[in-house]
C-alpha positions as CSV (number, residue, x, y, z in Angstrom):
1,X,198.3,75.7,-178.8
2,X,197.4,74.7,-174.9
3,X,194.1,74.8,-176.2
4,X,193.9,72.5,-179.3
5,X,195.5,70.1,-177.2
6,X,192.7,70.2,-174.8
7,X,190.2,69.5,-177.5
8,X,191.9,67.2,-179.0
9,X,191.8,65.2,-175.1
10,X,188.3,65.5,-175.2
11,X,187.7,63.7,-178.2
12,X,189.9,61.5,-177.3
13,X,187.9,60.8,-174.3
14,X,184.7,60.8,-176.1
15,X,185.6,58.4,-178.7
16,X,186.7,55.9,-175.5
17,X,183.2,56.3,-173.8
18,X,181.5,56.4,-177.4
19,X,183.5,52.7,-177.8
20,X,183.4,52.1,-174.1
21,X,179.0,51.7,-174.4
22,X,178.7,50.5,-177.9
23,X,180.5,47.2,-176.7
24,X,178.6,47.4,-174.0
25,X,175.5,47.4,-175.7
26,X,176.7,44.6,-178.3
27,X,177.3,42.3,-174.9
28,X,174.0,42.9,-173.3
29,X,172.5,42.4,-176.5
30,X,174.4,38.7,-177.0
31,X,173.8,38.0,-173.6
32,X,170.0,39.1,-174.1
33,X,170.7,36.4,-177.3
34,X,171.9,33.3,-175.0
35,X,168.4,34.1,-172.8
36,X,166.5,33.3,-175.6
37,X,168.8,30.0,-177.3
38,X,169.9,32.2,-179.9
39,X,173.1,33.2,-180.9
40,X,174.7,36.5,-180.7
41,X,175.1,37.6,-184.7
42,X,171.0,37.3,-184.6
43,X,171.4,41.0,-183.0
44,X,172.7,42.2,-186.4
45,X,168.7,41.8,-188.4
46,X,167.6,44.6,-188.4
47,X,164.6,44.9,-185.8
48,X,165.1,41.6,-184.0
49,X,165.3,43.8,-180.8
50,X,162.5,44.9,-181.0
51,X,161.2,41.6,-181.7
52,X,163.2,39.6,-179.3
53,X,162.1,42.6,-176.5
54,X,158.4,42.3,-177.6
55,X,158.2,38.4,-177.0
56,X,160.0,38.5,-173.9
57,X,157.3,41.7,-172.7
58,X,154.4,38.9,-174.1
59,X,156.0,36.2,-171.9
60,X,156.4,38.1,-168.9
61,X,152.0,39.1,-169.0
62,X,151.4,35.7,-169.6
63,X,153.0,34.1,-166.1
64,X,151.5,37.3,-164.6
65,X,148.2,35.8,-165.7
66,X,148.3,32.9,-164.4
């Protein structure tokens, strides 16, 4: 019985870490969207984050050339 309680505690800790990490990733994505003057909901469009990061990379490379 003691092992079962330890396993439940471990699962609760893993779920808490998972929830925190998902919240953190969504918060960071929302900040990046707002940096580009977009609504935070845009990050739920598939591949939007990849397109956004590619555009930011291109913008930074242009600044380094100038």
